[in-house]
C-alpha positions as CSV (number, residue, x, y, z in Angstrom):
1,X,173.1,91.1,99.0
2,X,173.2,92.3,95.5
3,X,171.9,95.6,94.2
4,X,168.8,93.6,92.5
5,X,167.7,91.5,95.0
6,X,167.6,94.7,97.4
7,X,165.5,96.4,95.0
8,X,163.5,93.7,94.2
9,X,162.5,93.1,98.1
10,X,161.9,96.9,98.8
11,X,159.3,96.5,95.8
12,X,157.4,93.9,97.1
13,X,157.8,95.3,100.6
14,X,156.6,99.1,99.2
15,X,153.7,97.2,97.1
16,X,152.5,95.0,100.4
17,X,152.3,98.1,102.2
18,X,150.5,100.1,99.4
19,X,147.6,97.2,99.2
20,X,147.3,97.4,103.0
21,X,146.2,101.1,102.7
22,X,143.8,100.2,99.6
23,X,142.4,97.6,101.8
24,X,142.1,100.2,104.8
25,X,140.6,103.0,102.6
26,X,138.6,100.9,100.9
27,X,136.8,99.7,104.2
28,X,136.7,102.9,105.6
29,X,134.7,104.3,102.3
30,X,137.9,106.5,101.7
31,X,137.0,105.7,97.9
32,X,139.0,108.8,96.4
33,X,142.1,107.8,98.6
34,X,141.9,104.1,97.5
35,X,141.6,105.1,93.9
36,X,144.8,107.5,95.0
37,X,147.1,104.7,96.1
38,X,146.3,102.0,93.2
39,X,147.6,105.1,91.0
40,X,150.7,105.9,93.2
41,X,151.2,102.5,93.6
42,X,151.4,101.6,89.6
43,X,153.9,104.8,89.2
44,X,156.1,104.1,91.7
45,X,156.3,100.4,92.0
46,X,155.6,99.5,88.4
47,X,156.8,102.7,86.7
48,X,153.7,103.3,84.7
49,X,150.2,105.2,85.0
50,X,147.8,103.2,86.3
51,X,145.1,104.4,83.1
52,X,147.9,103.3,80.8
53,X,148.6,99.6,82.2
54,X,144.8,99.1,82.0
55,X,144.4,100.4,78.3
56,X,146.0,97.3,76.5
57,X,144.7,93.7,76.8
58,X,146.7,91.8,79.5
59,X,149.0,89.7,77.1
60,X,150.4,93.0,75.8
61,X,150.5,94.4,79.3
62,X,152.7,91.5,80.9
63,X,155.0,91.4,77.8
64,X,155.5,95.3,78.7
65,X,155.8,94.8,82.3
66,X,158.2,91.9,81.6
67,X,157.8,89.6,84.5
68,X,155.9,87.2,86.4
69,X,155.9,89.0,89.6
70,X,155.4,92.7,88.0
71,X,152.3,91.2,86.1
72,X,151.1,89.9,89.0
73,X,151.4,93.0,91.0
74,X,148.9,94.7,88.3
75,X,146.8,92.2,88.8
76,X,146.0,92.5,92.7
77,X,145.5,96.3,91.8
78,X,143.3,96.1,88.8
79,X,141.1,93.6,91.4
80,X,141.5,96.3,93.9
81,X,140.0,98.6,91.6
82,X,137.4,96.0,90.9
83,X,136.1,95.6,94.3
84,X,136.3,99.5,94.2
85,X,134.3,99.8,91.8
86,X,131.5,97.4,92.9
87,X,131.6,98.9,96.1
88,X,130.9,102.5,94.1
89,X,127.8,100.9,92.5
90,X,129.6,100.9,88.9
91,X,129.3,97.0,88.4
92,X,130.1,97.2,84.5
93,X,133.4,98.9,85.4
94,X,134.0,96.5,87.9
95,X,133.2,93.1,85.8
96,X,135.9,94.2,83.5
97,X,138.6,95.0,86.2
98,X,137.4,91.5,87.4
99,X,137.9,90.2,83.8
100,X,141.5,91.8,83.3
101,X,142.5,90.6,86.7
102,X,141.8,87.4,85.8
103,X,143.7,87.4,82.5
104,X,146.6,88.9,84.4
105,X,147.1,86.3,86.9
106,X,146.7,83.8,83.7
107,X,149.5,86.1,81.6
108,X,151.9,85.8,85.0
109,X,151.3,82.1,85.4
110,X,152.8,81.6,81.3
111,X,155.8,84.2,82.1
112,X,156.8,81.6,85.2
113,X,154.5,82.4,88.3
114,X,154.2,79.2,90.1
115,X,150.5,80.4,92.3
116,X,150.9,80.5,96.3
117,X,147.9,80.0,97.6
118,X,146.7,83.5,97.7
119,X,147.3,83.6,93.9
120,X,144.9,80.5,93.8
121,X,142.3,81.8,96.1
122,X,142.2,85.2,93.7
123,X,142.0,82.9,90.5
124,X,138.9,81.0,91.8
125,X,137.3,84.1,93.9
126,X,138.2,85.9,89.9
127,X,136.7,82.9,88.3
128,X,133.4,82.7,90.0
129,X,132.9,86.7,89.6
130,X,133.7,86.7,86.0
131,X,132.1,85.2,82.6
132,X,134.9,83.7,81.7
133,X,133.2,82.9,78.3
134,X,134.1,86.1,77.3
135,X,137.9,85.3,78.0
136,X,139.9,84.9,74.5
137,X,140.5,81.1,73.3
138,X,144.0,81.3,74.5
139,X,143.6,82.6,78.0
140,X,140.2,80.0,78.5
141,X,143.1,77.5,77.5
142,X,145.5,78.9,80.3
143,X,142.7,78.8,82.5
144,X,141.8,75.3,82.2
145,X,145.0,74.6,82.8
146,X,145.4,76.9,86.1
């Protein structure tokens, strides 16, 4: 097995374990732990601080991440952060996270992601959670094609 393939497989496994930890912490209402898992996962799997990854627009961030799979991973983390914010009674931050997550999924598709069933479900749910009229024209076009 090549080093690159081995590295990618380890990153995917690490990401899956991190998402499971985030979901478990949210279910147990350990919101601080869930937030820490989000930050740690961004740093260890994506190689950047979560705050830095959520400051820029989705298109710039996806270019920075460079691949569809890394952009998809961030979309999932941002969605979990939105769920966390909603559960903690911060609907405005939750809404902005859901919108960013949707945009990141769209960017991942533009980078070549072939959405699986889980992705398609997430996109449909995010579509229902957000006011898609606030998306840029570019993202609205991308959404109509997704």
